[in-house]
All heavy atoms as atom14 arrays in JSON, in Angstrom:
{
  "sequence": "MGQTDSQFKAFIRFVLDALREVKQEKDPEKRDAKLEKILDNLQKTLED",
  "atom14_mask": [
    [1, 1, 1, 1, 1, 1, 1, 1, 0, 0, 0, 0, 0, 0],
    [1, 1, 1, 1, 0, 0, 0, 0, 0, 0, 0, 0, 0, 0],
    [1, 1, 1, 1, 1, 1, 1, 1, 1, 0, 0, 0, 0, 0],
    [1, 1, 1, 1, 1, 1, 1, 0, 0, 0, 0, 0, 0, 0],
    [1, 1, 1, 1, 1, 1, 1, 1, 0, 0, 0, 0, 0, 0],
    [1, 1, 1, 1, 1, 1, 0, 0, 0, 0, 0, 0, 0, 0],
    [1, 1, 1, 1, 1, 1, 1, 1, 1, 0, 0, 0, 0, 0],
    [1, 1, 1, 1, 1, 1, 1, 1, 1, 1, 1, 0, 0, 0],
    [1, 1, 1, 1, 1, 1, 1, 1, 1, 0, 0, 0, 0, 0],
    [1, 1, 1, 1, 1, 0, 0, 0, 0, 0, 0, 0, 0, 0],
    [1, 1, 1, 1, 1, 1, 1, 1, 1, 1, 1, 0, 0, 0],
    [1, 1, 1, 1, 1, 1, 1, 1, 0, 0, 0, 0, 0, 0],
    [1, 1, 1, 1, 1, 1, 1, 1, 1, 1, 1, 0, 0, 0],
    [1, 1, 1, 1, 1, 1, 1, 1, 1, 1, 1, 0, 0, 0],
    [1, 1, 1, 1, 1, 1, 1, 0, 0, 0, 0, 0, 0, 0],
    [1, 1, 1, 1, 1, 1, 1, 1, 0, 0, 0, 0, 0, 0],
    [1, 1, 1, 1, 1, 1, 1, 1, 0, 0, 0, 0, 0, 0],
    [1, 1, 1, 1, 1, 0, 0, 0, 0, 0, 0, 0, 0, 0],
    [1, 1, 1, 1, 1, 1, 1, 1, 0, 0, 0, 0, 0, 0],
    [1, 1, 1, 1, 1, 1, 1, 1, 1, 1, 1, 0, 0, 0],
    [1, 1, 1, 1, 1, 1, 1, 1, 1, 0, 0, 0, 0, 0],
    [1, 1, 1, 1, 1, 1, 1, 0, 0, 0, 0, 0, 0, 0],
    [1, 1, 1, 1, 1, 1, 1, 1, 1, 0, 0, 0, 0, 0],
    [1, 1, 1, 1, 1, 1, 1, 1, 1, 0, 0, 0, 0, 0],
    [1, 1, 1, 1, 1, 1, 1, 1, 1, 0, 0, 0, 0, 0],
    [1, 1, 1, 1, 1, 1, 1, 1, 1, 0, 0, 0, 0, 0],
    [1, 1, 1, 1, 1, 1, 1, 1, 0, 0, 0, 0, 0, 0],
    [1, 1, 1, 1, 1, 1, 1, 0, 0, 0, 0, 0, 0, 0],
    [1, 1, 1, 1, 1, 1, 1, 1, 1, 0, 0, 0, 0, 0],
    [1, 1, 1, 1, 1, 1, 1, 1, 1, 0, 0, 0, 0, 0],
    [1, 1, 1, 1, 1, 1, 1, 1, 1, 1, 1, 0, 0, 0],
    [1, 1, 1, 1, 1, 1, 1, 1, 0, 0, 0, 0, 0, 0],
    [1, 1, 1, 1, 1, 0, 0, 0, 0, 0, 0, 0, 0, 0],
    [1, 1, 1, 1, 1, 1, 1, 1, 1, 0, 0, 0, 0, 0],
    [1, 1, 1, 1, 1, 1, 1, 1, 0, 0, 0, 0, 0, 0],
    [1, 1, 1, 1, 1, 1, 1, 1, 1, 0, 0, 0, 0, 0],
    [1, 1, 1, 1, 1, 1, 1, 1, 1, 0, 0, 0, 0, 0],
    [1, 1, 1, 1, 1, 1, 1, 1, 0, 0, 0, 0, 0, 0],
    [1, 1, 1, 1, 1, 1, 1, 1, 0, 0, 0, 0, 0, 0],
    [1, 1, 1, 1, 1, 1, 1, 1, 0, 0, 0, 0, 0, 0],
    [1, 1, 1, 1, 1, 1, 1, 1, 0, 0, 0, 0, 0, 0],
    [1, 1, 1, 1, 1, 1, 1, 1, 0, 0, 0, 0, 0, 0],
    [1, 1, 1, 1, 1, 1, 1, 1, 1, 0, 0, 0, 0, 0],
    [1, 1, 1, 1, 1, 1, 1, 1, 1, 0, 0, 0, 0, 0],
    [1, 1, 1, 1, 1, 1, 1, 0, 0, 0, 0, 0, 0, 0],
    [1, 1, 1, 1, 1, 1, 1, 1, 0, 0, 0, 0, 0, 0],
    [1, 1, 1, 1, 1, 1, 1, 1, 1, 0, 0, 0, 0, 0],
    [1, 1, 1, 1, 1, 1, 1, 1, 0, 0, 0, 0, 0, 0]
  ],
  "atom14_positions": [
    [[1.52, -53.65, -10.9], [2.83, -53.12, -11.31], [3.11, -51.84, -10.44], [2.22, -50.96, -10.42], [2.74, -52.76, -12.74], [4.08, -52.28, -13.28], [4.0, -52.27, -15.08], [5.19, -50.97, -15.37], [0.0, 0.0, 0.0], [0.0, 0.0, 0.0], [0.0, 0.0, 0.0], [0.0, 0.0, 0.0], [0.0, 0.0, 0.0], [0.0, 0.0, 0.0]],
    [[4.21, -51.72, -9.81], [4.58, -50.59, -9.03], [4.99, -49.37, -9.99], [5.06, -49.49, -11.12], [0.0, 0.0, 0.0], [0.0, 0.0, 0.0], [0.0, 0.0, 0.0], [0.0, 0.0, 0.0], [0.0, 0.0, 0.0], [0.0, 0.0, 0.0], [0.0, 0.0, 0.0], [0.0, 0.0, 0.0], [0.0, 0.0, 0.0], [0.0, 0.0, 0.0]],
    [[5.24, -48.3, -9.24], [5.64, -47.12, -9.95], [7.09, -46.7, -9.43], [7.46, -47.02, -8.43], [4.68, -45.94, -9.77], [4.42, -45.62, -8.34], [3.36, -44.43, -8.27], [3.27, -43.57, -9.13], [2.66, -44.37, -7.2], [0.0, 0.0, 0.0], [0.0, 0.0, 0.0], [0.0, 0.0, 0.0], [0.0, 0.0, 0.0], [0.0, 0.0, 0.0]],
    [[7.75, -46.08, -10.31], [9.1, -45.6, -9.96], [9.05, -44.46, -9.08], [8.03, -43.8, -8.89], [9.9, -45.26, -11.23], [9.28, -44.05, -11.78], [9.93, -46.37, -12.19], [0.0, 0.0, 0.0], [0.0, 0.0, 0.0], [0.0, 0.0, 0.0], [0.0, 0.0, 0.0], [0.0, 0.0, 0.0], [0.0, 0.0, 0.0], [0.0, 0.0, 0.0]],
    [[10.16, -44.12, -8.45], [10.22, -42.88, -7.56], [9.9, -41.71, -8.39], [9.24, -40.82, -7.84], [11.58, -42.79, -6.91], [11.88, -43.66, -5.84], [10.97, -44.32, -5.28], [13.1, -43.81, -5.43], [0.0, 0.0, 0.0], [0.0, 0.0, 0.0], [0.0, 0.0, 0.0], [0.0, 0.0, 0.0], [0.0, 0.0, 0.0], [0.0, 0.0, 0.0]],
    [[10.31, -41.63, -9.6], [10.05, -40.41, -10.44], [8.65, -40.35, -10.74], [8.03, -39.29, -10.76], [10.81, -40.55, -11.78], [12.14, -40.51, -11.59], [0.0, 0.0, 0.0], [0.0, 0.0, 0.0], [0.0, 0.0, 0.0], [0.0, 0.0, 0.0], [0.0, 0.0, 0.0], [0.0, 0.0, 0.0], [0.0, 0.0, 0.0], [0.0, 0.0, 0.0]],
    [[7.94, -41.48, -11.01], [6.53, -41.37, -11.33], [5.73, -40.96, -9.99], [4.76, -40.07, -10.16], [5.99, -42.87, -11.7], [6.41, -43.14, -13.12], [6.25, -44.6, -13.44], [6.28, -45.51, -12.62], [5.68, -44.88, -14.58], [0.0, 0.0, 0.0], [0.0, 0.0, 0.0], [0.0, 0.0, 0.0], [0.0, 0.0, 0.0], [0.0, 0.0, 0.0]],
    [[6.04, -41.42, -8.85], [5.48, -40.99, -7.52], [5.55, -39.58, -7.34], [4.69, -38.83, -6.98], [6.02, -41.95, -6.4], [5.36, -41.6, -5.2], [4.11, -41.95, -4.84], [6.04, -40.86, -4.25], [3.52, -41.55, -3.71], [5.45, -40.58, -2.92], [4.17, -40.88, -2.65], [0.0, 0.0, 0.0], [0.0, 0.0, 0.0], [0.0, 0.0, 0.0]],
    [[6.9, -39.0, -7.57], [7.19, -37.62, -7.3], [6.34, -36.87, -8.34], [5.76, -35.76, -7.87], [8.68, -37.4, -7.51], [9.44, -37.93, -6.43], [10.95, -37.62, -6.66], [11.71, -38.24, -5.5], [13.18, -38.06, -5.82], [0.0, 0.0, 0.0], [0.0, 0.0, 0.0], [0.0, 0.0, 0.0], [0.0, 0.0, 0.0], [0.0, 0.0, 0.0]],
    [[6.13, -37.24, -9.48], [5.3, -36.53, -10.45], [3.84, -36.46, -10.02], [3.22, -35.42, -10.08], [5.48, -37.16, -11.84], [0.0, 0.0, 0.0], [0.0, 0.0, 0.0], [0.0, 0.0, 0.0], [0.0, 0.0, 0.0], [0.0, 0.0, 0.0], [0.0, 0.0, 0.0], [0.0, 0.0, 0.0], [0.0, 0.0, 0.0], [0.0, 0.0, 0.0]],
    [[3.37, -37.53, -9.51], [2.03, -37.65, -8.93], [1.87, -36.68, -7.77], [0.89, -35.92, -7.73], [1.71, -39.1, -8.51], [0.45, -39.18, -7.72], [-0.81, -38.97, -8.48], [0.32, -39.29, -6.39], [-2.03, -39.12, -7.82], [-0.94, -39.42, -5.87], [-2.14, -39.28, -6.55], [0.0, 0.0, 0.0], [0.0, 0.0, 0.0], [0.0, 0.0, 0.0]],
    [[2.85, -36.62, -6.81], [2.76, -35.68, -5.79], [2.82, -34.36, -6.2], [2.15, -33.37, -5.72], [3.98, -36.05, -4.77], [3.86, -37.39, -4.05], [4.06, -34.91, -3.68], [2.53, -37.55, -3.34], [0.0, 0.0, 0.0], [0.0, 0.0, 0.0], [0.0, 0.0, 0.0], [0.0, 0.0, 0.0], [0.0, 0.0, 0.0], [0.0, 0.0, 0.0]],
    [[3.67, -33.98, -7.22], [3.71, -32.56, -7.81], [2.32, -32.11, -8.34], [1.88, -31.05, -8.14], [4.76, -32.5, -8.87], [6.09, -32.29, -8.33], [7.09, -31.9, -9.37], [7.42, -32.93, -10.34], [8.3, -33.94, -10.25], [9.05, -33.98, -9.12], [8.43, -34.81, -11.09], [0.0, 0.0, 0.0], [0.0, 0.0, 0.0], [0.0, 0.0, 0.0]],
    [[1.6, -33.1, -9.0], [0.38, -32.81, -9.46], [-0.61, -32.54, -8.45], [-1.43, -31.58, -8.42], [-0.19, -34.13, -10.34], [-1.59, -34.07, -10.47], [-2.44, -33.21, -11.57], [-2.49, -34.92, -9.74], [-3.66, -33.27, -11.61], [-3.89, -34.92, -9.82], [-4.47, -34.12, -10.82], [0.0, 0.0, 0.0], [0.0, 0.0, 0.0], [0.0, 0.0, 0.0]],
    [[-0.69, -33.3, -7.32], [-1.49, -33.09, -6.26], [-1.24, -31.74, -5.55], [-2.12, -30.96, -5.33], [-1.51, -34.18, -5.2], [-2.3, -33.93, -3.91], [-1.9, -35.56, -5.74], [0.0, 0.0, 0.0], [0.0, 0.0, 0.0], [0.0, 0.0, 0.0], [0.0, 0.0, 0.0], [0.0, 0.0, 0.0], [0.0, 0.0, 0.0], [0.0, 0.0, 0.0]],
    [[-0.02, -31.48, -5.32], [0.4, -30.15, -4.73], [0.0, -28.93, -5.56], [-0.54, -27.98, -5.05], [2.04, -30.14, -4.53], [2.47, -30.8, -3.35], [4.02, -30.93, -3.35], [2.07, -30.29, -2.03], [0.0, 0.0, 0.0], [0.0, 0.0, 0.0], [0.0, 0.0, 0.0], [0.0, 0.0, 0.0], [0.0, 0.0, 0.0], [0.0, 0.0, 0.0]],
    [[0.23, -29.05, -6.87], [-0.27, -28.01, -7.73], [-1.69, -27.83, -7.75], [-2.23, -26.62, -7.7], [0.23, -28.32, -9.19], [-0.12, -27.24, -10.17], [0.32, -26.03, -9.86], [-0.73, -27.43, -11.26], [0.0, 0.0, 0.0], [0.0, 0.0, 0.0], [0.0, 0.0, 0.0], [0.0, 0.0, 0.0], [0.0, 0.0, 0.0], [0.0, 0.0, 0.0]],
    [[-2.52, -28.92, -7.7], [-3.99, -28.77, -7.69], [-4.32, -28.13, -6.36], [-5.28, -27.33, -6.3], [-4.56, -30.2, -7.86], [0.0, 0.0, 0.0], [0.0, 0.0, 0.0], [0.0, 0.0, 0.0], [0.0, 0.0, 0.0], [0.0, 0.0, 0.0], [0.0, 0.0, 0.0], [0.0, 0.0, 0.0], [0.0, 0.0, 0.0], [0.0, 0.0, 0.0]],
    [[-3.74, -28.59, -5.24], [-4.13, -27.95, -3.89], [-3.73, -26.58, -3.82], [-4.47, -25.74, -3.2], [-3.51, -28.79, -2.93], [-4.05, -30.22, -2.66], [-3.29, -30.99, -1.6], [-5.47, -30.19, -2.23], [0.0, 0.0, 0.0], [0.0, 0.0, 0.0], [0.0, 0.0, 0.0], [0.0, 0.0, 0.0], [0.0, 0.0, 0.0], [0.0, 0.0, 0.0]],
    [[-2.69, -26.12, -4.37], [-2.31, -24.76, -4.37], [-3.26, -23.95, -5.1], [-3.51, -22.8, -4.77], [-0.82, -24.62, -4.95], [0.2, -24.96, -4.03], [1.7, -24.82, -4.44], [2.54, -25.2, -3.52], [3.63, -26.09, -3.67], [3.83, -26.49, -4.84], [4.47, -26.37, -2.65], [0.0, 0.0, 0.0], [0.0, 0.0, 0.0], [0.0, 0.0, 0.0]],
    [[-3.7, -24.44, -6.27], [-4.74, -23.8, -7.1], [-6.02, -23.49, -6.28], [-6.57, -22.44, -6.23], [-5.04, -24.52, -8.35], [-5.97, -23.78, -9.23], [-6.17, -24.58, -10.63], [-5.3, -25.25, -11.04], [-7.33, -24.46, -11.04], [0.0, 0.0, 0.0], [0.0, 0.0, 0.0], [0.0, 0.0, 0.0], [0.0, 0.0, 0.0], [0.0, 0.0, 0.0]],
    [[-6.47, -24.52, -5.53], [-7.56, -24.44, -4.71], [-7.36, -23.4, -3.64], [-8.27, -22.54, -3.29], [-7.92, -25.76, -4.16], [-9.03, -25.62, -3.03], [-8.46, -26.74, -5.15], [0.0, 0.0, 0.0], [0.0, 0.0, 0.0], [0.0, 0.0, 0.0], [0.0, 0.0, 0.0], [0.0, 0.0, 0.0], [0.0, 0.0, 0.0], [0.0, 0.0, 0.0]],
    [[-6.21, -23.35, -3.09], [-5.91, -22.44, -1.9], [-6.01, -20.9, -2.38], [-6.42, -20.1, -1.69], [-4.52, -22.72, -1.35], [-4.08, -21.92, -0.14], [-2.73, -22.25, 0.24], [-2.37, -21.27, 1.41], [-0.92, -21.58, 1.9], [0.0, 0.0, 0.0], [0.0, 0.0, 0.0], [0.0, 0.0, 0.0], [0.0, 0.0, 0.0], [0.0, 0.0, 0.0]],
    [[-5.68, -20.8, -3.67], [-5.72, -19.33, -4.15], [-7.11, -18.92, -4.62], [-7.36, -17.77, -4.77], [-4.81, -19.29, -5.39], [-3.39, -19.33, -5.04], [-2.4, -19.4, -6.21], [-2.9, -19.38, -7.43], [-1.07, -19.45, -6.06], [0.0, 0.0, 0.0], [0.0, 0.0, 0.0], [0.0, 0.0, 0.0], [0.0, 0.0, 0.0], [0.0, 0.0, 0.0]],
    [[-8.04, -19.91, -4.79], [-9.41, -19.42, -5.21], [-10.13, -18.76, -4.02], [-10.19, -19.28, -2.94], [-10.27, -20.79, -5.55], [-11.59, -20.59, -5.97], [-11.68, -19.71, -7.23], [-11.1, -20.14, -8.23], [-12.33, -18.59, -7.2], [0.0, 0.0, 0.0], [0.0, 0.0, 0.0], [0.0, 0.0, 0.0], [0.0, 0.0, 0.0], [0.0, 0.0, 0.0]],
    [[-10.72, -17.61, -4.44], [-11.4, -16.87, -3.48], [-12.85, -17.08, -3.22], [-13.34, -16.95, -2.19], [-11.2, -15.31, -3.75], [-9.77, -14.77, -3.87], [-9.03, -14.92, -2.56], [-7.58, -14.49, -2.74], [-6.77, -15.01, -1.65], [0.0, 0.0, 0.0], [0.0, 0.0, 0.0], [0.0, 0.0, 0.0], [0.0, 0.0, 0.0], [0.0, 0.0, 0.0]],
    [[-13.47, -17.49, -4.41], [-14.9, -17.78, -4.35], [-15.02, -19.23, -3.69], [-14.54, -20.22, -4.16], [-15.36, -17.87, -5.78], [-16.82, -18.07, -5.9], [-17.34, -19.13, -5.35], [-17.52, -17.35, -6.54], [0.0, 0.0, 0.0], [0.0, 0.0, 0.0], [0.0, 0.0, 0.0], [0.0, 0.0, 0.0], [0.0, 0.0, 0.0], [0.0, 0.0, 0.0]],
    [[-15.85, -19.19, -2.53], [-15.98, -20.46, -1.81], [-16.67, -21.59, -2.6], [-16.28, -22.75, -2.47], [-16.92, -20.1, -0.62], [-16.88, -18.5, -0.52], [-16.47, -18.04, -1.9], [0.0, 0.0, 0.0], [0.0, 0.0, 0.0], [0.0, 0.0, 0.0], [0.0, 0.0, 0.0], [0.0, 0.0, 0.0], [0.0, 0.0, 0.0], [0.0, 0.0, 0.0]],
    [[-17.61, -21.23, -3.52], [-18.24, -22.24, -4.27], [-17.2, -22.86, -5.26], [-17.27, -24.12, -5.51], [-19.5, -21.69, -5.01], [-20.63, -21.4, -4.1], [-21.86, -20.85, -4.84], [-21.96, -21.06, -6.05], [-22.67, -20.3, -4.09], [0.0, 0.0, 0.0], [0.0, 0.0, 0.0], [0.0, 0.0, 0.0], [0.0, 0.0, 0.0], [0.0, 0.0, 0.0]],
    [[-16.49, -22.01, -5.99], [-15.4, -22.54, -6.89], [-14.4, -23.32, -6.18], [-13.93, -24.35, -6.77], [-14.8, -21.29, -7.69], [-15.77, -20.68, -8.69], [-15.05, -19.67, -9.49], [-15.99, -18.91, -10.38], [-15.28, -17.77, -11.12], [0.0, 0.0, 0.0], [0.0, 0.0, 0.0], [0.0, 0.0, 0.0], [0.0, 0.0, 0.0], [0.0, 0.0, 0.0]],
    [[-14.0, -22.88, -4.94], [-13.02, -23.53, -4.17], [-13.49, -24.99, -3.8], [-12.82, -25.88, -3.94], [-12.62, -22.73, -3.0], [-11.59, -23.36, -2.17], [-11.05, -22.5, -0.98], [-12.18, -22.13, -0.13], [-12.58, -20.85, 0.11], [-11.77, -19.82, -0.41], [-13.56, -20.47, 0.9], [0.0, 0.0, 0.0], [0.0, 0.0, 0.0], [0.0, 0.0, 0.0]],
    [[-14.71, -25.0, -3.4], [-15.33, -26.33, -2.96], [-15.41, -27.21, -4.22], [-15.13, -28.51, -4.14], [-16.71, -26.11, -2.55], [-16.55, -25.55, -1.01], [-15.51, -25.49, -0.35], [-17.74, -25.13, -0.52], [0.0, 0.0, 0.0], [0.0, 0.0, 0.0], [0.0, 0.0, 0.0], [0.0, 0.0, 0.0], [0.0, 0.0, 0.0], [0.0, 0.0, 0.0]],
    [[-15.83, -26.68, -5.35], [-15.83, -27.55, -6.65], [-14.48, -28.05, -7.05], [-14.41, -29.2, -7.4], [-16.51, -26.73, -7.76], [0.0, 0.0, 0.0], [0.0, 0.0, 0.0], [0.0, 0.0, 0.0], [0.0, 0.0, 0.0], [0.0, 0.0, 0.0], [0.0, 0.0, 0.0], [0.0, 0.0, 0.0], [0.0, 0.0, 0.0], [0.0, 0.0, 0.0]],
    [[-13.54, -27.23, -6.98], [-12.2, -27.61, -7.33], [-11.68, -28.67, -6.34], [-11.03, -29.68, -6.69], [-11.21, -26.53, -7.33], [-11.48, -25.52, -8.56], [-10.39, -24.38, -8.48], [-10.63, -23.48, -9.67], [-9.65, -22.38, -9.67], [0.0, 0.0, 0.0], [0.0, 0.0, 0.0], [0.0, 0.0, 0.0], [0.0, 0.0, 0.0], [0.0, 0.0, 0.0]],
    [[-11.88, -28.53, -5.13], [-11.52, -29.46, -4.14], [-12.23, -30.81, -4.21], [-11.63, -31.92, -4.07], [-11.66, -28.9, -2.71], [-11.09, -29.65, -1.49], [-9.68, -30.0, -1.63], [-11.42, -28.94, -0.17], [0.0, 0.0, 0.0], [0.0, 0.0, 0.0], [0.0, 0.0, 0.0], [0.0, 0.0, 0.0], [0.0, 0.0, 0.0], [0.0, 0.0, 0.0]],
    [[-13.39, -30.75, -4.59], [-14.29, -32.0, -4.77], [-13.68, -32.74, -5.99], [-13.65, -33.96, -5.97], [-15.77, -31.69, -5.04], [-16.47, -32.91, -5.06], [-16.56, -33.72, -3.73], [-16.51, -33.0, -2.68], [-16.56, -34.93, -3.83], [0.0, 0.0, 0.0], [0.0, 0.0, 0.0], [0.0, 0.0, 0.0], [0.0, 0.0, 0.0], [0.0, 0.0, 0.0]],
    [[-13.26, -32.02, -6.95], [-12.65, -32.6, -8.21], [-11.4, -33.43, -7.86], [-11.11, -34.53, -8.31], [-12.42, -31.57, -9.29], [-11.85, -32.24, -10.59], [-11.72, -31.16, -11.67], [-11.12, -31.64, -12.85], [-10.82, -30.74, -13.98], [0.0, 0.0, 0.0], [0.0, 0.0, 0.0], [0.0, 0.0, 0.0], [0.0, 0.0, 0.0], [0.0, 0.0, 0.0]],
    [[-10.55, -32.7, -6.97], [-9.27, -33.34, -6.63], [-9.63, -34.59, -5.84], [-9.0, -35.66, -5.99], [-8.46, -32.37, -5.81], [-8.0, -31.25, -6.57], [-7.31, -33.12, -5.06], [-7.4, -30.07, -5.72], [0.0, 0.0, 0.0], [0.0, 0.0, 0.0], [0.0, 0.0, 0.0], [0.0, 0.0, 0.0], [0.0, 0.0, 0.0], [0.0, 0.0, 0.0]],
    [[-10.49, -34.58, -4.8], [-10.96, -35.69, -4.04], [-11.45, -36.86, -5.01], [-11.15, -37.98, -4.78], [-11.97, -35.31, -3.03], [-11.5, -34.37, -1.95], [-12.64, -33.88, -1.07], [-10.48, -35.11, -1.01], [0.0, 0.0, 0.0], [0.0, 0.0, 0.0], [0.0, 0.0, 0.0], [0.0, 0.0, 0.0], [0.0, 0.0, 0.0], [0.0, 0.0, 0.0]],
    [[-12.29, -36.51, -5.9], [-12.8, -37.46, -6.81], [-11.64, -38.18, -7.59], [-11.59, -39.38, -7.74], [-13.72, -36.98, -7.9], [-15.15, -36.56, -7.25], [-15.4, -37.05, -6.06], [-15.82, -35.78, -7.81], [0.0, 0.0, 0.0], [0.0, 0.0, 0.0], [0.0, 0.0, 0.0], [0.0, 0.0, 0.0], [0.0, 0.0, 0.0], [0.0, 0.0, 0.0]],
    [[-10.71, -37.36, -8.17], [-9.47, -37.94, -8.92], [-8.66, -38.88, -8.02], [-8.31, -39.88, -8.56], [-8.74, -36.81, -9.46], [-9.44, -36.13, -10.67], [-10.22, -36.71, -11.29], [-8.95, -34.91, -10.97], [0.0, 0.0, 0.0], [0.0, 0.0, 0.0], [0.0, 0.0, 0.0], [0.0, 0.0, 0.0], [0.0, 0.0, 0.0], [0.0, 0.0, 0.0]],
    [[-8.46, -38.37, -6.86], [-7.68, -39.3, -5.93], [-8.37, -40.61, -5.56], [-7.8, -41.62, -5.53], [-7.38, -38.57, -4.47], [-6.44, -37.3, -4.65], [-6.35, -36.52, -3.43], [-5.03, -37.83, -5.08], [0.0, 0.0, 0.0], [0.0, 0.0, 0.0], [0.0, 0.0, 0.0], [0.0, 0.0, 0.0], [0.0, 0.0, 0.0], [0.0, 0.0, 0.0]],
    [[-9.76, -40.55, -5.39], [-10.53, -41.69, -5.15], [-10.5, -42.72, -6.37], [-10.24, -43.95, -6.19], [-11.85, -41.39, -4.83], [-12.79, -42.53, -4.47], [-12.32, -43.29, -3.25], [-11.99, -42.58, -2.22], [-12.2, -44.66, -3.28], [0.0, 0.0, 0.0], [0.0, 0.0, 0.0], [0.0, 0.0, 0.0], [0.0, 0.0, 0.0], [0.0, 0.0, 0.0]],
    [[-10.57, -42.06, -7.58], [-10.46, -42.95, -8.78], [-9.09, -43.6, -9.0], [-9.04, -44.71, -9.37], [-10.78, -42.02, -9.98], [-12.29, -41.65, -10.09], [-12.42, -40.73, -11.23], [-13.93, -40.27, -11.23], [-14.21, -39.13, -12.29], [0.0, 0.0, 0.0], [0.0, 0.0, 0.0], [0.0, 0.0, 0.0], [0.0, 0.0, 0.0], [0.0, 0.0, 0.0]],
    [[-8.07, -42.89, -8.52], [-6.74, -43.38, -8.55], [-6.58, -44.57, -7.68], [-5.95, -45.57, -8.07], [-5.66, -42.26, -8.21], [-5.75, -41.12, -9.13], [-4.18, -42.87, -8.21], [0.0, 0.0, 0.0], [0.0, 0.0, 0.0], [0.0, 0.0, 0.0], [0.0, 0.0, 0.0], [0.0, 0.0, 0.0], [0.0, 0.0, 0.0], [0.0, 0.0, 0.0]],
    [[-7.2, -44.52, -6.44], [-7.19, -45.69, -5.57], [-7.8, -46.95, -6.1], [-7.45, -48.08, -5.84], [-7.7, -45.3, -4.19], [-6.81, -44.38, -3.4], [-7.69, -43.83, -2.08], [-5.6, -44.95, -2.97], [0.0, 0.0, 0.0], [0.0, 0.0, 0.0], [0.0, 0.0, 0.0], [0.0, 0.0, 0.0], [0.0, 0.0, 0.0], [0.0, 0.0, 0.0]],
    [[-8.92, -46.66, -6.82], [-9.82, -47.67, -7.39], [-9.19, -48.29, -8.57], [-9.59, -49.38, -8.99], [-11.21, -47.22, -7.61], [-11.91, -46.69, -6.31], [-13.14, -46.02, -6.61], [-13.54, -45.81, -7.73], [-13.77, -45.68, -5.55], [0.0, 0.0, 0.0], [0.0, 0.0, 0.0], [0.0, 0.0, 0.0], [0.0, 0.0, 0.0], [0.0, 0.0, 0.0]],
    [[-8.29, -47.72, -9.21], [-7.68, -48.23, -10.5], [-6.81, -49.52, -10.16], [-6.19, -49.68, -9.22], [-6.83, -47.26, -11.34], [-7.76, -46.3, -12.03], [-8.88, -46.6, -12.13], [-7.24, -45.16, -12.4], [0.0, 0.0, 0.0], [0.0, 0.0, 0.0], [0.0, 0.0, 0.0], [0.0, 0.0, 0.0], [0.0, 0.0, 0.0], [0.0, 0.0, 0.0]]
  ]
}
């Protein structure tokens, strides 16, 4: 089942928000952990 334009835009907003949060993180270890979480979530989304 496909998604609507609104659903896709909401997904993109989620990804942008998560990436902006990572960009603001000063601690390299925390930044890497947050980025890894985003990557894991995106991978899981592809596998669903």
